C-alpha positions, 0 to 999 in steps of 0.5 A: 464538471465532467465526472471522472470514471473510476476503475476500482480494483479490490472493491470488496476489501476495506479500502475498496469499501471506503473508496465507494463511501467517497464516491457516494459522498461526491456523486457529482465528481465520480462514477464507477466504471469498473469493479474488480475483486478476487472472489467476494461474489455477494459483496461485489454483486451488491456493489454492482447493483448500486453503482452500475459499472460498465464491467465487473471483473473477478480473478477467481473463475468460480466467482466469475461464473456465480456473479455472471448468473446473479447479475444477468445480462445487464452487466458485463462480467469478465474473468482473469488477469487479461480482463483486469489489464484490459479494464485498467487500460480501457478508454472508459476509465480515467482513474485506477484505484489499486487496492488489489495485491498480486501480479494481476494488480501490478500489471494492471497498474503498469497498463494504466500508467503506460497510457498516462492515467492517474493511479491511486495506490493502496497496496504497498507491494507495487512501490516496495517490490516494483517501485523503481520501474513503475515510477520510470514508466509514470515519468515517461508517460506523464501518468500520476501515482498518488498514494492512498496510504495515510502516511504517504498521503500526508507527505504528499500533502505537506509537499503539495505547494511544491508541485512541478509542471509537466507539458500537458498534464498541469501540476505533476503528482510528484512534488519537488523535494529539492528543499527537503531535509528529511521526512518523518513518518509516524507510527502507532507502534502497534502493541509492542512498541514499548517492549520490542517483539515478544518471540512467542507472542500469540496471534490474538495479542499481535492483532490487538492494534491500539488505533487502526482496524485493519486486515491481518497481514497489515496488522502483523506488519504493524506489530513488527514495524515492517509496515513502517519499513515498507513505508520508508521504501515507498517514500523513497521510491515515490518521492525520490528520496535517499534512505537516510532522509526518511525517519520513523517516530512512534506517535501513539495517538495517530493524529500526526500522520507525517511531517516534512522538515525543509532545509531551513529548519521549518517542519510542516505536518499533516494532522487528522483523525484516523480515517482512511476516507480522508487520504482516499478523497485527497488522492481522488480529488487532487489537486482540489480539496472538498468537504469530506466525511472525516470528523473535524479534529479537536486538538483540545479534545485530543489533549496531547501528542506524544512522540518517541524514538524508534529503538531499531534494535527491538524491531529487526524487521525495520532494520532489514527494510533499511538494509534492503533499500540500501542494497537495491530494487531486487532486495526490496522486492525479495524483502516484501515477498519473504515477509508475505510468506513469513507472516502467512506462516505465522498467522497459520500457526506454522511459525513463531512470531519472533521467527518472522525477521529470521526468515526474511534475513535468511532470504536477503542473505541468499539474495546478496550472493546472486547478481542483479542489474542495477536497474532491473525491469519488472520481468526480472523483479517478478522472477526475484519475487518468485525465487524469494518466496520459494526461499522463504518457504524453505526457511519457514520449514527450517524454523518451525513448520512442525509447530502445532497449529493455533486455534484462535 
């Protein structure tokens, strides 16, 4: 079997490191052709020495210059957004794994999909903010979008027996959802699922996630349930579902990652121990399955699986996500941008926890007054994202940038 050549964007983050665990586990199936990161010089140089990619690409100029000195002439080191796009589109790359946020990650994803490549997405903003035009590009080119997110991967696995056929690509990565009544996304609920959002919660309490160890941004989103709202949007974009077909439930054990209910009443669920390496390996090896690094699930050892209805009134961020999804692509783009600004302000100590949804609500209210095409392109959505970030910054200033900075 010829090894697939992976371009790994965001190689130094937690998802990137887990991807490399899978590559180590399956060296006969994969090799790394590109490693890309923002500015983590020491870690990416260690990775380059181990995996020997054809290219190392860094977003930060100072990091690029340091990496070039450290790696020497044996490794090609490049810098900047153009280099990222070139690496994603290169013939030496079969598979793009996108775990890098920002415009550069978006444009690199588009470049790969336009050439009909497979792309595994670990960053939510691409489908939330740009999912409609991105999926149009994938359908037109025959490219495949595969989710690394554990809940979306679970949905894909539940639907994997419903694959379609394309002219020259074999089984499509977009399963047939014509018989789906609804998708049930499970949520750990974060630390506040029983009480709702405490308006003055401290950062340390917000970051105390009961199940997963994640970065600050996604952990805050989990506490507000915005993370689940973003996944609802992703699910609709990726699988072509309507908002009312996607329902979240609280599942504190994080064993059942998603369920799909079909129109005959049958429900199929995907269960596994919490380990991001499983959805990563599923995306990389799809449509095949191979032994993984994940421990075997012992249901008797787990003992019980609990499910609870989400009280949307306690989690305004989830309500705002549905509202934006009903409004259209520009609204989901603005939602994602405003949430990023608000969460950054909270973690920096410039905004109260309870003011995060207020900032987002203000941005969405302003957006409703602006005309937007029904099927906006990426260029239009980039402008929406920028405008929403500016509006969110003004809202943060209005709600609390005079708050004293926390010392956590």
